[in-house]
N, C-alpha and C positions, 0 to 999 in steps of 0.2 A: 504493500500500500504506500509505504514511504517512497519506494522507487517510482511508483506510478505518479505520485504527487510531484516528485522531483522532475520526472520526464514531462509531465503536463506543464510545470512551471517553465521548463526549458523551451517547450514548444511555443508557449505563449510569448516568451521573450523573443524568440526568433520571429514569430508572426508579427509582433509589435514592431520589431526592427524593420521587417520587410515592408510593413504598412507605412512606416515612417519614410523609408526610402522611396516607395511608390508615390507617396503624397508629395515629397519634395521634388520628384522628377516630373510629376504630372503637369505642372504649369508650363514648364519649358517645352515638353512634348506637345502639349496642346497649342502653344504659341507657334511652334514649328509647323504643325499641321494647318493651323489657321493661316500662317504666312504662305505656305505652299498653295493653299486653295485661293487665297487672295491674289497672288501673283498669276495663277492660271486664269483667273477671271479679270485680270487687269484692274483690280479693285485696290487702288493705291492708298486710299484712306485707311482701309482695314489693314493693309500691309504695314503702314506706318504704326498703327496700333500694336500689331504683332511684334514689330521690331522694338518698340518701346518696352513691351513685356519681356522680350529676350534680353534687353539691356539691363532690366531690373535683376535678371539672373546672372548676367555676365557683363558688368559695366565697362570692362576693358576691351571688349571684342571690337576690333577695328573694322571688320567686315560688316557687322551690324551698323556701326556708326556711319560708315561710308554709304551704305545703301539707304539709310534713313536720311542722311544729308541730301542725297540726290532727290529723293522723293519730296522732301521739304522745299528745296529750292525750285524744283519744277512745278510744284503746286502753289508757290507764292509765299511760303513761310521762309522768308529770306533770313530772318534773325536766327531761327532754329537751325536752318541748314548751314549757315555760316559758322555758327558755334561748333557744331559737330564736324563740319568739313575741315575747319582749321586744326581740330584735334587730330584728325586723320593725317592731314598733310604734314604736320609736325613729325609724324613717325614715318610717313611714306611720301617724301617730297617728289618722287617721280610719278605720282598719280596725276597724269596730265588732264584726263577727262574731268576728274573732280576739281582740279585747280581751275579749269575753264568755267565750271559752274560756280565756284567761289568768286571768280571775277564777275560773273553775272549778278550774284547776290550783292557784292560790294557796290556794283554800279547802281542797282535798284535802291540800295540804302544810301546812295549819294556819297559813298566812300570812293570818290573818283580816283584819287591818287593810288589807293590800294588796288582798285580794279585794273588800272593801267599797269601797275607794278606786277600784278598777277599775269597779265597778258605779255608783258615784256619778258618775264621769266620763261613763259612758254615759248616765245619766239627765240630767245637765246638758246634754249635747250633743243628745240626742234628745227630751227631755221625755216619754219613754215610761215609763209607770208600771209596766210589767213589771219594769223594773230595780229599782224600789223594792221591789216584791214579792220579788224575788230577794234583796235585802238582808235583808228580814225572815227569809227562809229561812236565810241564812247565820247570822244571830243565833240563830235557833231551833236549828239543828243544833249550835251550840256552847254551848247552855245559857244564852244571854243573853236570857231570856224577856221581861223588861220592855222591852228595846230592840226586840225583834221585835214585841211588841204595839203599841208606839208607832208603828212604821213602818206596820203594818197599818192603824191608825187614820187615818194620813195618806192612804194609798191609798184607803181607803173614802170619805174626805171629798172627795178631788180627782179620782180617776180616772174615766175614761169608763166608765159602767156597762155599755156594750155590748161592751167589750173582753174578749177571751179570753186565757188563758194556758195553756201546756202544763204539766201536772202529771205528774211521774214516779211511777209506781205500784210497789208492792212486787214485782210479777211481772216487772218490767223493761219493761213497756209504758208508754205515756203517754196522757193524757186531756186534751182541750181543754175548759176550763170558764170561765165568767165570772170575771173577776179579783176581783169583789166576793165571789163564792161562795168563791173560794180564800182570801181574807182572813178571812172568817168561819170557815171551817174551821181556818185557822191559829190564830185567837184561841181556838177551842174546844180545839185540840190543846195550846196553851200552858197552859191551865187544867188539862188532864188530866195533863200532864207535871209541873206544879207540885204537883198533888194526890198524885201518886205519890211525889214527893220528900218532901213534908211529911206524907204519910198523912192528908190532910184531905179527907174524903168530901164536904164541902160544896162544894169547888172542882169536883169531878166534876159535881155537880148544876148548878152555874153554867155549866158548859160546854155543857149540852144545848141551850139556845136558839140558841147559835151554830151548832152542827151542823144543827139544824132549819132555820135561816135559809139555810144553805148548800144544804141539800137542796131547799128551796123554789125557789131560783134555778136549781139544776141537779139535777133528780131522779135522774139517772143517775150523779152524782158518787160515785165509789167510796169515797173516804176518809171522809167524814162518816157514810156508811152503816156502814162498819166500826167507827168509833168508837161510834156509837149502839148497835150490836149488843154491843160489849164492855161498854158502860156498863149495858145491860139485864142482862147476865150478872152484872156486879158487884153490881147492886142486888138481884138474886135471891139471891145468896150472902149478902148482908148481912141479908136477911130470915129466913134459916134459923136 
C-alpha cells in the first residue's frame, strides 16, 4: 500500500510537471499556428498580433522583430516599425531591405536627414543608383528642389540607362520605368513645383522638354503624360 501510494505520488508529480510544460508551451505553439494561418490568408493585422505574442515568449528573437517591423511600416505604424527595425539593424547592418523600409519610416516621420542617411548607406554598400533616385524623391517631397535636381543630374550622368525603377502612382499602383525617364520626369516636376510657388509661367515652359524626354524613353509613363496634359490646360487658360 505504501509503495502504491509512493508510485501514485510519483505519477502525479510527473503528470503535474508535464501539464506545466504543456501549459507553458501552448501559447507559443498557438501563436505559431495563428501566424502561419494569418500569413497564408495575407491577414497582416493578425500576423502582427501573433508576432507580438511570440515576442512576449522570446523578446530577443530578431527574426520576429524584423518581420513585425516590416508589417508595421507597410501598414503605416511608422513609430513601431522604426523602433523594432533599428533594433534589428543594430545587430544585422547588412539587412538592406529592412534598412530601405526604415528610410521610408524616417521620411514619413519627417526625420529627413536620417532617411537620406539610410539611403546613402544603401547606395554606398550596393552602388545601386535606385537609392540615389530615392534620395532625390525625399528632397522633392520636402521642398528641397535644388538638392533633388542635383541628385537627379548625378543619376542621369552615372546610372545604367537600362535600369528600371518602380514609381508609385496616385491611384496606389506602381509602374516600372527606366531610371533615366524617372529622373527627367523629376526634373520637369521640380520646375512645375517651383513655377507654382513663384507664379513664373516661364518655368512651366522649361519643364516641357523634360517631360517629353521622359515620354520618349517610356511612352506609357503615366506621370509625364499627366503633367503635359495639365500644362496644355494651363496654356489654354493663359491664352483666353
